[in-house]
N, C-alpha and C positions, 0 to 999 in steps of 0.2 A: 504494500500500500504506500510505502514511503516514496517509491519511484513515481507513482501517480501523483502524489502531492507535489513533488519536485516539478514534474511536467506541468502541473496546473500553475504553480508559481512562476514558471518560466514562460507561460503563455502558450504552451504546447498542448492545447485543449484536445485536439484530435488524438494525439499520442496517449494522453491520460485516459480518454474514453476507450481507446482500443485496448489498452492494458487492462482496464477494469472489465471490459466485455469478454476478454479471452482468458481470464483466470477465475478460479473458484476460490472464494475467501471464506474462512471459518472465523466467525465472530463470537465473542462472549455475549451472553444475554445482557441486553440493555446497552450495548456498545454499538452505536450507529454512525460513527465518524466516517466510515467508508462510504456511506450513502451521501453524506455531506460533500465529500470530494467529488463523487459522481455527479450530484446535482449541480455543484458549482461549475464543473467542467462543461456540462450541457448548457447551462445558462450563459456562461461566458462565450462558448462557441456560438450560441444563438445571437448574442450581442454582436459578435464579429460579423456574422452573416447579415444581420439587420443593418448594420452600418454600411455594409457593402451593397445594400439594396436587394439582397437575396431573401426576400420576406418569407416565402414558403419554406425555405430551408430553416430560417430562424424559428418559425412556428413549430416545425418538427423537433428542433433542438429543445425548445422550451417545453414542449409536451413530454419529451423523453426525460426531462428533469423531474417530472412528477411520477415516473415509474419506479418500481422497486424490483430490479432484476433478481431472479432467484439465486444467481451465482454470488451475489453480495451477502446473502444470508442476513438481510436486514428486513424486518417486517414493517409494514405500514403502521405508524403509530395511530392511536385513537384520535389525537389532535396533532396536526402538523404545524409546527412553529412557524414555518415559512408561508403559510396560507392565512388569509384573513379569516376571522371567526364568522360563522354564519349566523 
């Protein structure tokens, strides 16, 4: 996971997403930092696409940030801190 965090910090969003998509992670219960890295990479990649005028690509990246891929072993919380309350 550290490599994905470094890629994220360096602005290599696609590399971070690729790493997170191609590996299976084993997490302790209640530890969801790996999903934060995944969501940040997706949102930042979406921002890059948006600024370049690639709006449909940006929407796909933003939507992917809301997903919880099984290989990350992080479940969807009852309340998501990044989303507004309903």
